[in-house]
C-alpha positions in Angstrom: 0.1 0.2 0.2 1.4 3.4 -0.9 2.0 6.0 1.6 -0.4 8.8 1.8 0.9 12.8 0.7 -1.0 15.5 2.0 -1.1 18.4 -0.4 -2.7 21.7 0.3 -2.3 25.6 -1.0 -0.9 28.7 0.5 -4.4 29.6 1.5 -4.3 27.2 4.5 -2.2 29.7 6.7 -0.5 26.6 7.9 2.7 27.8 10.1 5.9 26.7 9.1 6.5 24.4 11.9 3.2 22.3 11.3 4.0 22.0 7.5 7.4 20.6 8.2 6.0 18.6 11.1 3.4 16.6 9.2 5.5 16.5 6.0 2.4 18.4 4.0 3.0 19.7 0.8 1.8 23.4 -0.1 1.3 24.5 -3.5 1.4 28.4 -3.1 -0.6 30.9 -5.1 0.2 34.4 -6.2 -0.2 38.1 -4.9 0.1 40.3 -8.1 1.0 44.0 -6.7 -0.1 47.3 -9.3 -0.8 44.7 -11.7 2.5 43.7 -12.7 4.4 42.7 -9.6 3.9 38.8 -9.1 4.8 37.1 -6.1 4.4 33.3 -4.8 2.5 33.3 -1.4 4.9 32.0 1.4 7.8 31.8 -0.9 9.3 34.7 -2.0 6.4 36.8 -0.3 6.4 36.6 3.2 3.5 37.8 5.6 5.5 40.7 7.1 6.2 42.3 3.5 2.7 42.1 2.1 1.4 44.0 4.9 3.9 46.5 4.6 3.1 46.9 1.0 -0.3 47.5 1.4 -0.8 49.7 4.7 2.3 51.7 4.3 3.3 51.8 0.9 -0.5 52.1 0.0 0.0 49.5 -2.8 -3.1 47.1 -4.4 -3.2 43.4 -4.6 -5.1 40.7 -6.5 -4.2 37.4 -6.5 -3.8 34.1 -8.8 -5.1 30.7 -8.5 -1.9 28.0 -9.0 -2.2 27.1 -12.4 -2.9 23.0 -13.7 0.9 22.8 -14.6 1.7 23.9 -11.0 0.2 21.2 -9.6 1.2 18.6 -12.0 4.6 19.5 -11.3 3.8 19.3 -7.5 2.0 15.3 -8.1 4.6 14.2 -10.8 7.3 14.4 -7.6 4.6 12.7 -5.3 4.1 10.0 -7.8 3.9 7.2 -8.2 5.5 6.7 -4.3 2.3 8.0 -2.7 -1.3 7.7 -2.9 -2.1 11.8 -2.9 -5.1 13.9 -0.8 -4.9 17.3 -2.2 -7.3 19.7 0.0 -8.2 22.9 -1.3 -9.8 26.6 -0.5 -13.5 27.0 -0.9 -14.5 26.4 -4.7 -16.8 29.3 -4.4 -13.5 31.3 -3.4 -11.0 30.6 -5.5 -10.7 28.1 -8.7 -7.6 26.5 -7.3 -9.2 23.3 -6.7 -10.8 23.2 -10.1 -6.6 23.9 -11.5 -6.2 20.6 -8.9 -8.4 18.6 -10.5 -7.6 19.4 -14.2 -4.1 18.3 -13.0 -5.3 15.2 -11.6 -6.7 14.2 -14.9 -3.2 14.4 -16.4 -2.3 11.3 -14.7 -5.0 8.9 -15.6 -5.0 5.8 -13.3 -3.3 7.1 -10.5 -4.5 7.9 -7.0 -5.4 11.8 -6.2 -7.9 12.6 -4.4 -9.1 16.5 -4.7 -11.2 17.9 -1.8 -13.3 21.2 -1.1 -12.4 22.0 2.4 -15.6 25.0 1.8 -13.2 26.6 3.9 -10.5 28.9 3.7 -7.4 30.3 5.9 -7.1 27.9 9.2 -10.1 26.3 8.5 -8.9 24.8 5.9 -5.3 24.2 7.7 -7.1 22.5 10.6 -8.8 20.3 8.2 -5.7 19.3 6.7 -3.8 18.8 9.9 -6.6 16.4 10.7 -5.5 14.9 7.4 -1.9 14.9 8.2 -1.9 13.3 11.4 -3.9 10.3 10.2 -1.6 10.0 7.4 1.2 9.9 9.7 -0.4 7.3 12.0 -0.5 5.1 9.0 -4.6 5.2 8.2 -5.7 4.2 5.2 -6.5 6.8 2.4 -10.7 5.2 2.9 -10.0 6.2 6.6 -8.3 9.5 6.0 -11.1 10.4 3.6 -13.8 9.6 6.0 -12.5 11.8 8.3 -11.9 14.0 6.2 -15.6 14.1 4.9 -16.9 14.1 8.7 -14.7 17.0 9.8 -15.5 19.6 6.7 -19.6 20.3 8.2 -17.7 20.8 11.8 -15.2 23.4 10.4 -16.7 27.0 12.3 -14.2 30.2 11.3 -15.5 33.8 12.5 -13.6 37.1 12.3 -13.8 40.5 12.4 -12.5 42.7 9.9 -11.3 46.2 10.2 -12.6 47.6 7.0 -15.3 45.7 4.3 -13.3 47.4 1.4 -11.0 44.3 0.6 -13.9 41.8 0.8 -15.9 44.2 -1.5 -12.8 44.8 -4.0 -12.0 41.2 -3.7 -15.4 39.9 -4.7 -15.7 38.2 -1.8 -17.8 39.9 0.4 -21.1 37.8 0.0 -24.0 38.3 1.9 -22.1 40.8 4.2 -22.7 43.2 1.3 -25.6 44.2 3.4 -23.2 45.8 6.0 -21.6 48.2 3.3 -21.8 51.8 4.8 -22.4 51.3 8.4 -20.3 53.6 10.6 -17.0 53.6 11.0 -17.3 52.6 14.8 -19.5 49.8 13.8 -17.4 46.5 13.4 -18.9 43.7 11.6 -18.1 39.9 12.9 -18.7 37.4 10.0 -18.4 33.9 9.6 -17.5 31.3 6.9 -21.1 29.6 5.5 -19.9 27.0 2.6 -17.3 29.2 1.7 -19.7 32.1 1.6 -18.6 35.1 3.5 -22.0 35.9 6.0 -22.6 38.5 8.4 -22.9 37.3 12.4 -23.3 40.3 14.1 -22.3 43.9 14.4 -20.5 45.4 17.3 -19.4 48.8 18.3 -15.5 49.1 18.6 -12.5 46.9 17.9 -12.2 45.8 21.8 -16.2 44.3 21.9 -15.6 42.8 18.5 -12.5 40.8 19.7 -14.6 40.1 23.5 -17.4 38.6 20.9 -15.3 36.3 18.9 -13.9 34.6 22.2 -17.6 34.2 23.1 -19.2 33.1 20.3 -16.7 30.4 19.7 -17.2 29.4 23.5 -21.2 29.5 22.5 -20.9 27.1 19.6 -18.3 24.9 21.2 -21.1 24.0 23.6 -18.6 22.5 26.3 -17.1 20.1 24.0 -13.5 19.3 23.5 -11.8 21.2 20.2 -9.1 21.9 18.3 -8.9 25.7 17.5 -7.0 28.6 16.1 -6.9 32.0 16.6 -6.0 33.8 13.2 -4.9 38.2 12.5 -3.3 39.9 9.7 -0.7 42.3 11.0 -2.9 42.4 14.3 -0.8 40.2 16.9 -2.2 41.9 20.0 -5.6 41.1 18.9 -4.7 37.7 18.4 -3.2 37.6 21.5 -6.2 38.9 23.6 -8.8 36.3 21.5 -6.6 33.4 23.0 -6.3 35.3 26.4 -9.9 35.5 26.6 -10.6 31.9 25.1 -8.1 30.1 27.2 -9.9 29.9 30.6 -13.7 29.5 28.8 -13.1 26.6 26.1 -11.8 22.7 26.0 -8.6 23.1 23.8 -5.6 21.6 24.7 -2.9 23.5 22.2 -4.7 26.2 20.3 -2.5 27.6 17.5 -1.8 31.3 16.7 -1.9 31.9 12.7 -0.6 34.7 10.5 -3.7 35.0 7.9 -1.3 35.2 5.1 -0.8 37.2 1.5 -3.4 35.4 -0.5 -6.5 35.4 2.4 -5.0 39.2 3.6 -5.8 40.5 -0.1 -9.1 39.9 0.9 -9.7 40.7 4.4 -7.3 43.4 4.6 -4.9 44.5 7.8 -6.3 44.4 11.4 -8.0 41.4 10.9 -8.8 38.9 13.7 -10.3 35.5 13.4 -10.7 32.5 15.5 -11.7 28.7 13.8 -12.3 25.3 15.5 -13.4 22.0 15.0 -15.2 20.1 17.6 -13.1 16.5 18.5 
């Protein structure tokens, strides 16, 4: 039986140490600044430089999915020694999974599964970690796929943005469109529903938004054991505060703090703070 290789894309926002620890292969998306400077997410464009360009230099960014050829190059290096499970950002938000499927079809008869996570950032990241842990334990491909399909409906991702501008400009605003035009002191708390951004509630001020994020995660977890991650886009103090508030009120052993990377950051903007969890 072949070993299982877990592949994902850079929108998973997985910390490098976890990628290395679990032997995960990451295919990068691209960030394009001012329409002509192209960088590979997490390869030649790191998070700190990205937010500096966005905020201090006022540059505009767009994103681009990996090409089928880039996925084919990745798969070609793993085959035939491995069976491949390739897990990606919601197909509602990106054509990345479709590129992966096109690449899969370039290897007829090969053992490649492409999975739409219906999430992004560490919603995708936590799912990938579940699969990678199972692969490391020697579980069969069928068992890992079963874990993946049971985990996807459990992913809960809530976040608060400083501005809806980036979601609107990137075309990912979804049902949060209804919140456009709200006064600046109102901070929307948003969530992902099947890959679509939806409004959850509105609060006044960033401090209250951070407080509510922790409360919402605790409410939704309902006392169950969870795996959780706090994420931020150039807002480490906000993430630390969410974690501090979460720790005494949820049953989560080793919470992760993750930076929202350049591709996801293009669409949510600087200052985003969020939390994601799955029940065990």
